[in-house]
Jmol script that loads the backbone (N, CA, C; Angstrom):
load data "model"
ATOM      1  N   LYS A   1      53.853  -0.672   7.950  1.00  0.00           N
ATOM      2  CA  LYS A   1      52.537  -0.107   8.174  1.00  0.00           C
ATOM      3  C   LYS A   1      51.595  -0.428   7.012  1.00  0.00           C
ATOM      4  N   PHE A   2      51.940   0.014   5.789  1.00  0.00           N
ATOM      5  CA  PHE A   2      51.134  -0.285   4.610  1.00  0.00           C
ATOM      6  C   PHE A   2      51.823  -1.377   3.798  1.00  0.00           C
ATOM      7  N   PRO A   3      51.057  -2.246   3.167  1.00  0.00           N
ATOM      8  CA  PRO A   3      51.681  -3.265   2.311  1.00  0.00           C
ATOM      9  C   PRO A   3      52.443  -2.636   1.150  1.00  0.00           C
ATOM     10  N   LYS A   4      53.538  -3.262   0.740  1.00  0.00           N
ATOM     11  CA  LYS A   4      54.396  -2.686  -0.292  1.00  0.00           C
ATOM     12  C   LYS A   4      53.916  -2.970  -1.708  1.00  0.00           C
ATOM     13  N   ASN A   5      53.007  -3.902  -1.897  1.00  0.00           N
ATOM     14  CA  ASN A   5      52.596  -4.269  -3.253  1.00  0.00           C
ATOM     15  C   ASN A   5      51.399  -3.470  -3.752  1.00  0.00           C
ATOM     16  N   LEU A   6      51.107  -2.313  -3.160  1.00  0.00           N
ATOM     17  CA  LEU A   6      49.991  -1.493  -3.602  1.00  0.00           C
ATOM     18  C   LEU A   6      50.371  -0.675  -4.829  1.00  0.00           C
ATOM     19  N   LYS A   7      49.369  -0.386  -5.672  1.00  0.00           N
ATOM     20  CA  LYS A   7      49.632   0.265  -6.946  1.00  0.00           C
ATOM     21  C   LYS A   7      49.840   1.773  -6.818  1.00  0.00           C
ATOM     22  N   PHE A   8      49.041   2.453  -5.986  1.00  0.00           N
ATOM     23  CA  PHE A   8      49.037   3.907  -5.959  1.00  0.00           C
ATOM     24  C   PHE A   8      49.837   4.430  -4.780  1.00  0.00           C
ATOM     25  N   SER A   9      50.207   5.691  -4.882  1.00  0.00           N
ATOM     26  CA  SER A   9      51.090   6.242  -3.862  1.00  0.00           C
ATOM     27  C   SER A   9      50.382   7.176  -2.878  1.00  0.00           C
ATOM     28  N   THR A  10      49.223   7.714  -3.238  1.00  0.00           N
ATOM     29  CA  THR A  10      48.578   8.660  -2.321  1.00  0.00           C
ATOM     30  C   THR A  10      47.963   7.930  -1.139  1.00  0.00           C
ATOM     31  N   ARG A  11      47.935   8.597  -0.010  1.00  0.00           N
ATOM     32  CA  ARG A  11      47.416   7.990   1.213  1.00  0.00           C
ATOM     33  C   ARG A  11      45.956   7.590   1.075  1.00  0.00           C
ATOM     34  N   LYS A  12      45.167   8.448   0.421  1.00  0.00           N
ATOM     35  CA  LYS A  12      43.737   8.186   0.286  1.00  0.00           C
ATOM     36  C   LYS A  12      43.480   6.925  -0.540  1.00  0.00           C
ATOM     37  N   SER A  13      44.202   6.772  -1.634  1.00  0.00           N
ATOM     38  CA  SER A  13      43.988   5.591  -2.472  1.00  0.00           C
ATOM     39  C   SER A  13      44.473   4.321  -1.775  1.00  0.00           C
ATOM     40  N   ILE A  14      45.536   4.434  -0.967  1.00  0.00           N
ATOM     41  CA  ILE A  14      46.017   3.272  -0.213  1.00  0.00           C
ATOM     42  C   ILE A  14      44.970   2.830   0.792  1.00  0.00           C
ATOM     43  N   ARG A  15      44.413   3.801   1.493  1.00  0.00           N
ATOM     44  CA  ARG A  15      43.390   3.493   2.487  1.00  0.00           C
ATOM     45  C   ARG A  15      42.174   2.836   1.828  1.00  0.00           C
ATOM     46  N   ARG A  16      41.813   3.320   0.650  1.00  0.00           N
ATOM     47  CA  ARG A  16      40.665   2.762  -0.080  1.00  0.00           C
ATOM     48  C   ARG A  16      40.933   1.327  -0.519  1.00  0.00           C
ATOM     49  N   GLN A  17      42.164   1.026  -0.937  1.00  0.00           N
ATOM     50  CA  GLN A  17      42.501  -0.337  -1.358  1.00  0.00           C
ATOM     51  C   GLN A  17      42.493  -1.304  -0.193  1.00  0.00           C
ATOM     52  N   ILE A  18      42.924  -0.837   0.972  1.00  0.00           N
ATOM     53  CA  ILE A  18      42.981  -1.723   2.131  1.00  0.00           C
ATOM     54  C   ILE A  18      41.581  -2.047   2.638  1.00  0.00           C
ATOM     55  N   HIS A  19      40.746  -1.040   2.778  1.00  0.00           N
ATOM     56  CA  HIS A  19      39.436  -1.234   3.410  1.00  0.00           C
ATOM     57  C   HIS A  19      38.355  -1.706   2.453  1.00  0.00           C
ATOM     58  N   GLN A  20      38.427  -1.324   1.196  1.00  0.00           N
ATOM     59  CA  GLN A  20      37.408  -1.665   0.205  1.00  0.00           C
ATOM     60  C   GLN A  20      36.007  -1.309   0.708  1.00  0.00           C
ATOM     61  N   VAL A  21      35.793  -0.033   1.012  1.00  0.00           N
ATOM     62  CA  VAL A  21      34.528   0.436   1.554  1.00  0.00           C
ATOM     63  C   VAL A  21      33.514   0.582   0.436  1.00  0.00           C
ATOM     64  N   MET A  22      32.315   0.045   0.680  1.00  0.00           N
ATOM     65  CA  MET A  22      31.231   0.187  -0.287  1.00  0.00           C
ATOM     66  C   MET A  22      30.705   1.620  -0.260  1.00  0.00           C
ATOM     67  N   PRO A  23      30.285   2.169  -1.384  1.00  0.00           N
ATOM     68  CA  PRO A  23      29.748   3.530  -1.378  1.00  0.00           C
ATOM     69  C   PRO A  23      28.376   3.572  -0.706  1.00  0.00           C
ATOM     70  N   LYS A  24      28.087   4.693  -0.107  1.00  0.00           N
ATOM     71  CA  LYS A  24      26.804   4.857   0.571  1.00  0.00           C
ATOM     72  C   LYS A  24      25.733   5.232  -0.445  1.00  0.00           C
ATOM     73  N   ILE A  25      24.494   4.859  -0.163  1.00  0.00           N
ATOM     74  CA  ILE A  25      23.365   5.220  -1.004  1.00  0.00           C
ATOM     75  C   ILE A  25      22.759   6.488  -0.426  1.00  0.00           C
ATOM     76  N   LYS A  26      22.521   7.476  -1.255  1.00  0.00           N
ATOM     77  CA  LYS A  26      21.971   8.728  -0.767  1.00  0.00           C
ATOM     78  C   LYS A  26      20.463   8.633  -0.608  1.00  0.00           C
ATOM     79  N   THR A  27      19.950   9.256   0.452  1.00  0.00           N
ATOM     80  CA  THR A  27      18.513   9.346   0.694  1.00  0.00           C
ATOM     81  C   THR A  27      17.952  10.479  -0.157  1.00  0.00           C
ATOM     82  N   HIS A  28      16.827  10.242  -0.811  1.00  0.00           N
ATOM     83  CA  HIS A  28      16.146  11.280  -1.578  1.00  0.00           C
ATOM     84  C   HIS A  28      15.397  12.155  -0.578  1.00  0.00           C
ATOM     85  N   LYS A  29      15.899  13.371  -0.365  1.00  0.00           N
ATOM     86  CA  LYS A  29      15.425  14.214   0.728  1.00  0.00           C
ATOM     87  C   LYS A  29      13.977  14.662   0.561  1.00  0.00           C
ATOM     88  N   ALA A  30      13.537  14.903  -0.659  1.00  0.00           N
ATOM     89  CA  ALA A  30      12.144  15.314  -0.871  1.00  0.00           C
ATOM     90  C   ALA A  30      11.190  14.195  -0.463  1.00  0.00           C
ATOM     91  N   THR A  31      11.578  12.954  -0.741  1.00  0.00           N
ATOM     92  CA  THR A  31      10.756  11.810  -0.344  1.00  0.00           C
ATOM     93  C   THR A  31      10.774  11.645   1.169  1.00  0.00           C
ATOM     94  N   ALA A  32      11.927  11.828   1.792  1.00  0.00           N
ATOM     95  CA  ALA A  32      12.039  11.667   3.238  1.00  0.00           C
ATOM     96  C   ALA A  32      11.192  12.689   3.985  1.00  0.00           C
ATOM     97  N   LYS A  33      10.984  13.862   3.403  1.00  0.00           N
ATOM     98  CA  LYS A  33      10.167  14.885   4.051  1.00  0.00           C
ATOM     99  C   LYS A  33       8.678  14.607   3.905  1.00  0.00           C
ATOM    100  N   ARG A  34       8.281  13.911   2.852  1.00  0.00           N
ATOM    101  CA  ARG A  34       6.859  13.696   2.575  1.00  0.00           C
ATOM    102  C   ARG A  34       6.305  12.392   3.143  1.00  0.00           C
ATOM    103  N   PHE A  35       7.152  11.407   3.364  1.00  0.00           N
ATOM    104  CA  PHE A  35       6.687  10.089   3.781  1.00  0.00           C
ATOM    105  C   PHE A  35       7.329   9.688   5.104  1.00  0.00           C
ATOM    106  N   LYS A  36       6.618   8.839   5.849  1.00  0.00           N
ATOM    107  CA  LYS A  36       7.119   8.354   7.135  1.00  0.00           C
ATOM    108  C   LYS A  36       6.941   6.843   7.166  1.00  0.00           C
ATOM    109  N   ILE A  37       7.984   6.122   7.581  1.00  0.00           N
ATOM    110  CA  ILE A  37       7.906   4.670   7.689  1.00  0.00           C
ATOM    111  C   ILE A  37       7.660   4.317   9.152  1.00  0.00           C
ATOM    112  N   THR A  38       6.600   3.548   9.410  1.00  0.00           N
ATOM    113  CA  THR A  38       6.243   3.174  10.774  1.00  0.00           C
ATOM    114  C   THR A  38       7.054   1.965  11.215  1.00  0.00           C
ATOM    115  N   ARG A  39       6.848   1.542  12.462  1.00  0.00           N
ATOM    116  CA  ARG A  39       7.563   0.363  12.971  1.00  0.00           C
ATOM    117  C   ARG A  39       7.200  -0.905  12.210  1.00  0.00           C
ATOM    118  N   ASN A  40       5.959  -0.985  11.765  1.00  0.00           N
ATOM    119  CA  ASN A  40       5.512  -2.175  11.034  1.00  0.00           C
ATOM    120  C   ASN A  40       5.770  -2.069   9.540  1.00  0.00           C
ATOM    121  N   ASN A  41       6.648  -1.140   9.143  1.00  0.00           N
ATOM    122  CA  ASN A  41       7.036  -0.914   7.746  1.00  0.00           C
ATOM    123  C   ASN A  41       5.888  -0.491   6.856  1.00  0.00           C
ATOM    124  N   LYS A  42       4.895   0.181   7.426  1.00  0.00           N
ATOM    125  CA  LYS A  42       3.877   0.829   6.605  1.00  0.00           C
ATOM    126  C   LYS A  42       4.393   2.220   6.268  1.00  0.00           C
ATOM    127  N   ILE A  43       4.021   2.730   5.101  1.00  0.00           N
ATOM    128  CA  ILE A  43       4.459   4.060   4.698  1.00  0.00           C
ATOM    129  C   ILE A  43       3.252   4.986   4.707  1.00  0.00           C
ATOM    130  N   LEU A  44       3.360   6.064   5.476  1.00  0.00           N
ATOM    131  CA  LEU A  44       2.280   7.024   5.616  1.00  0.00           C
ATOM    132  C   LEU A  44       2.623   8.300   4.868  1.00  0.00           C
ATOM    133  N   HIS A  45       1.593   8.962   4.347  1.00  0.00           N
ATOM    134  CA  HIS A  45       1.772  10.297   3.791  1.00  0.00           C
ATOM    135  C   HIS A  45       0.512  11.102   4.026  1.00  0.00           C
ATOM    136  N   ARG A  46       0.630  12.387   3.886  1.00  0.00           N
ATOM    137  CA  ARG A  46      -0.479  13.285   4.158  1.00  0.00           C
ATOM    138  C   ARG A  46      -1.493  13.221   3.022  1.00  0.00           C
ATOM    139  N   LYS A  47      -2.753  13.306   3.380  1.00  0.00           N
ATOM    140  CA  LYS A  47      -3.805  13.244   2.370  1.00  0.00           C
ATOM    141  C   LYS A  47      -3.797  14.520   1.535  1.00  0.00           C
ATOM    142  N   ALA A  48      -4.050  14.385   0.254  1.00  0.00           N
ATOM    143  CA  ALA A  48      -3.991  15.528  -0.665  1.00  0.00           C
ATOM    144  C   ALA A  48      -5.232  16.408  -0.543  1.00  0.00           C
ATOM    145  N   GLY A  49      -5.119  17.643  -0.987  1.00  0.00           N
ATOM    146  CA  GLY A  49      -6.259  18.548  -1.073  1.00  0.00           C
ATOM    147  C   GLY A  49      -6.584  19.271   0.214  1.00  0.00           C
ATOM    148  N   GLN A  50      -5.590  19.616   1.012  1.00  0.00           N
ATOM    149  CA  GLN A  50      -5.845  20.306   2.275  1.00  0.00           C
ATOM    150  C   GLN A  50      -5.502  21.786   2.236  1.00  0.00           C
ATOM    151  N   ASP A  51      -4.922  22.269   1.160  1.00  0.00           N
ATOM    152  CA  ASP A  51      -4.374  23.617   1.176  1.00  0.00           C
ATOM    153  C   ASP A  51      -5.427  24.726   1.170  1.00  0.00           C
ATOM    154  N   HIS A  52      -6.390  24.653   0.275  1.00  0.00           N
ATOM    155  CA  HIS A  52      -7.395  25.716   0.216  1.00  0.00           C
ATOM    156  C   HIS A  52      -8.698  25.152  -0.316  1.00  0.00           C
ATOM    157  N   PHE A  53      -9.738  25.964  -0.298  1.00  0.00           N
ATOM    158  CA  PHE A  53     -11.114  25.588  -0.679  1.00  0.00           C
ATOM    159  C   PHE A  53     -11.677  24.499   0.229  1.00  0.00           C
ATOM    160  N   ASN A  54     -11.358  24.560   1.507  1.00  0.00           N
ATOM    161  CA  ASN A  54     -11.857  23.556   2.429  1.00  0.00           C
ATOM    162  C   ASN A  54     -13.155  23.966   3.112  1.00  0.00           C
ATOM    163  N   ALA A  55     -13.523  25.233   3.020  1.00  0.00           N
ATOM    164  CA  ALA A  55     -14.736  25.699   3.698  1.00  0.00           C
ATOM    165  C   ALA A  55     -15.985  25.114   3.050  1.00  0.00           C
ATOM    166  N   ARG A  56     -15.930  24.827   1.764  1.00  0.00           N
ATOM    167  CA  ARG A  56     -17.108  24.300   1.065  1.00  0.00           C
ATOM    168  C   ARG A  56     -17.374  22.830   1.378  1.00  0.00           C
ATOM    169  N   GLU A  57     -16.389  22.138   1.915  1.00  0.00           N
ATOM    170  CA  GLU A  57     -16.561  20.711   2.167  1.00  0.00           C
ATOM    171  C   GLU A  57     -17.248  20.458   3.493  1.00  0.00           C
ATOM    172  N   SER A  58     -17.825  19.284   3.592  1.00  0.00           N
ATOM    173  CA  SER A  58     -18.506  18.925   4.830  1.00  0.00           C
ATOM    174  C   SER A  58     -17.487  18.720   5.946  1.00  0.00           C
ATOM    175  N   GLY A  59     -17.976  18.738   7.166  1.00  0.00           N
ATOM    176  CA  GLY A  59     -17.088  18.544   8.313  1.00  0.00           C
ATOM    177  C   GLY A  59     -16.463  17.174   8.310  1.00  0.00           C
ATOM    178  N   ASN A  60     -17.210  16.181   7.839  1.00  0.00           N
ATOM    179  CA  ASN A  60     -16.681  14.827   7.794  1.00  0.00           C
ATOM    180  C   ASN A  60     -15.509  14.732   6.814  1.00  0.00           C
ATOM    181  N   ALA A  61     -15.628  15.364   5.663  1.00  0.00           N
ATOM    182  CA  ALA A  61     -14.552  15.351   4.674  1.00  0.00           C
ATOM    183  C   ALA A  61     -13.318  16.080   5.206  1.00  0.00           C
ATOM    184  N   THR A  62     -13.543  17.177   5.921  1.00  0.00           N
ATOM    185  CA  THR A  62     -12.421  17.933   6.484  1.00  0.00           C
ATOM    186  C   THR A  62     -11.693  17.113   7.538  1.00  0.00           C
ATOM    187  N   ARG A  63     -12.435  16.398   8.366  1.00  0.00           N
ATOM    188  CA  ARG A  63     -11.814  15.581   9.414  1.00  0.00           C
ATOM    189  C   ARG A  63     -11.018  14.426   8.835  1.00  0.00           C
ATOM    190  N   THR A  64     -11.538  13.803   7.772  1.00  0.00           N
ATOM    191  CA  THR A  64     -10.804  12.680   7.185  1.00  0.00           C
ATOM    192  C   THR A  64      -9.514  13.136   6.504  1.00  0.00           C
ATOM    193  N   LYS A  65      -9.477  14.382   6.061  1.00  0.00           N
ATOM    194  CA  LYS A  65      -8.246  14.902   5.452  1.00  0.00           C
ATOM    195  C   LYS A  65      -7.143  15.128   6.472  1.00  0.00           C
ATOM    196  N   ARG A  66      -7.472  15.227   7.735  1.00  0.00           N
ATOM    197  CA  ARG A  66      -6.453  15.449   8.761  1.00  0.00           C
ATOM    198  C   ARG A  66      -5.605  14.207   9.002  1.00  0.00           C
ATOM    199  N   ARG A  67      -6.139  13.054   8.682  1.00  0.00           N
ATOM    200  CA  ARG A  67      -5.424  11.809   8.952  1.00  0.00           C
ATOM    201  C   ARG A  67      -4.401  11.505   7.855  1.00  0.00           C
ATOM    202  N   ASP A  68      -3.315  10.858   8.251  1.00  0.00           N
ATOM    203  CA  ASP A  68      -2.350  10.361   7.263  1.00  0.00           C
ATOM    204  C   ASP A  68      -2.886   9.061   6.686  1.00  0.00           C
ATOM    205  N   ILE A  69      -2.577   8.805   5.423  1.00  0.00           N
ATOM    206  CA  ILE A  69      -3.049   7.576   4.789  1.00  0.00           C
ATOM    207  C   ILE A  69      -1.854   6.716   4.377  1.00  0.00           C
ATOM    208  N   THR A  70      -2.084   5.412   4.251  1.00  0.00           N
ATOM    209  CA  THR A  70      -0.999   4.494   3.889  1.00  0.00           C
ATOM    210  C   THR A  70      -0.866   4.419   2.370  1.00  0.00           C
ATOM    211  N   ILE A  71       0.319   4.111   1.938  1.00  0.00           N
ATOM    212  CA  ILE A  71       0.633   3.998   0.514  1.00  0.00           C
ATOM    213  C   ILE A  71       0.228   2.608   0.032  1.00  0.00           C
ATOM    214  N   SER A  72      -0.182   2.522  -1.221  1.00  0.00           N
ATOM    215  CA  SER A  72      -0.496   1.219  -1.794  1.00  0.00           C
ATOM    216  C   SER A  72       0.786   0.414  -1.992  1.00  0.00           C
ATOM    217  N   ASP A  73       0.631  -0.880  -2.202  1.00  0.00           N
ATOM    218  CA  ASP A  73       1.785  -1.774  -2.315  1.00  0.00           C
ATOM    219  C   ASP A  73       2.680  -1.459  -3.509  1.00  0.00           C
ATOM    220  N   THR A  74       2.119  -0.888  -4.558  1.00  0.00           N
ATOM    221  CA  THR A  74       2.934  -0.559  -5.732  1.00  0.00           C
ATOM    222  C   THR A  74       3.904   0.578  -5.444  1.00  0.00           C
ATOM    223  N   GLY A  75       3.500   1.534  -4.615  1.00  0.00           N
ATOM    224  CA  GLY A  75       4.370   2.665  -4.308  1.00  0.00           C
ATOM    225  C   GLY A  75       5.403   2.375  -3.241  1.00  0.00           C
ATOM    226  N   VAL A  76       5.179   1.339  -2.440  1.00  0.00           N
ATOM    227  CA  VAL A  76       6.076   1.028  -1.324  1.00  0.00           C
ATOM    228  C   VAL A  76       7.477   0.702  -1.819  1.00  0.00           C
ATOM    229  N   LYS A  77       7.587  -0.070  -2.858  1.00  0.00           N
ATOM    230  CA  LYS A  77       8.890  -0.494  -3.376  1.00  0.00           C
ATOM    231  C   LYS A  77       9.701   0.712  -3.857  1.00  0.00           C
ATOM    232  N   ILE A  78       9.047   1.641  -4.520  1.00  0.00           N
ATOM    233  CA  ILE A  78       9.730   2.825  -5.041  1.00  0.00           C
ATOM    234  C   ILE A  78      10.207   3.716  -3.903  1.00  0.00           C
ATOM    235  N   ILE A  79       9.336   3.926  -2.909  1.00  0.00           N
ATOM    236  CA  ILE A  79       9.688   4.826  -1.815  1.00  0.00           C
ATOM    237  C   ILE A  79      10.777   4.227  -0.941  1.00  0.00           C
ATOM    238  N   LYS A  80      10.755   2.916  -0.726  1.00  0.00           N
ATOM    239  CA  LYS A  80      11.817   2.293   0.078  1.00  0.00           C
ATOM    240  C   LYS A  80      13.163   2.348  -0.631  1.00  0.00           C
ATOM    241  N   ARG A  81      13.166   2.360  -1.948  1.00  0.00           N
ATOM    242  CA  ARG A  81      14.419   2.494  -2.687  1.00  0.00           C
ATOM    243  C   ARG A  81      14.976   3.916  -2.542  1.00  0.00           C
ATOM    244  N   LEU A  82      14.070   4.903  -2.482  1.00  0.00           N
ATOM    245  CA  LEU A  82      14.500   6.286  -2.337  1.00  0.00           C
ATOM    246  C   LEU A  82      14.923   6.631  -0.914  1.00  0.00           C
ATOM    247  N   MET A  83      14.441   5.843   0.071  1.00  0.00           N
ATOM    248  CA  MET A  83      14.780   6.079   1.476  1.00  0.00           C
ATOM    249  C   MET A  83      15.420   4.821   2.061  1.00  0.00           C
ATOM    250  N   PRO A  84      16.685   4.521   1.746  1.00  0.00           N
ATOM    251  CA  PRO A  84      17.272   3.243   2.135  1.00  0.00           C
ATOM    252  C   PRO A  84      17.540   3.086   3.621  1.00  0.00           C
ATOM    253  N   TYR A  85      17.740   4.173   4.360  1.00  0.00           N
ATOM    254  CA  TYR A  85      18.142   4.055   5.757  1.00  0.00           C
ATOM    255  C   TYR A  85      17.042   4.436   6.731  1.00  0.00           C
ATOM    256  N   ASN A  86      15.845   4.700   6.277  1.00  0.00           N
ATOM    257  CA  ASN A  86      14.762   5.110   7.180  1.00  0.00           C
ATOM    258  C   ASN A  86      13.928   3.924   7.579  1.00  0.00           C
TER     259      ASN A  86
END
end "model"
wireframe off; spacefill off
backbone 0.3
color backbone group
């Protein structure tokens, strides 16, 4: 069943030697909750400054804050590293 020339005796270590499975990369959960990757690999996030003091702003400013905005090219590389499987 198992090859006889293996070094370790525990079942788990034998299985690891046979399969040589690469470790998984963990997703940074805080980043995954804040950003969304579209089909065209654009990264969207919510516009800042929506929590309070919005009554003083014009209607146009309030409406533009409702939309998600795309990340600049410098931030894309960092966010894709933090979210490898999304």
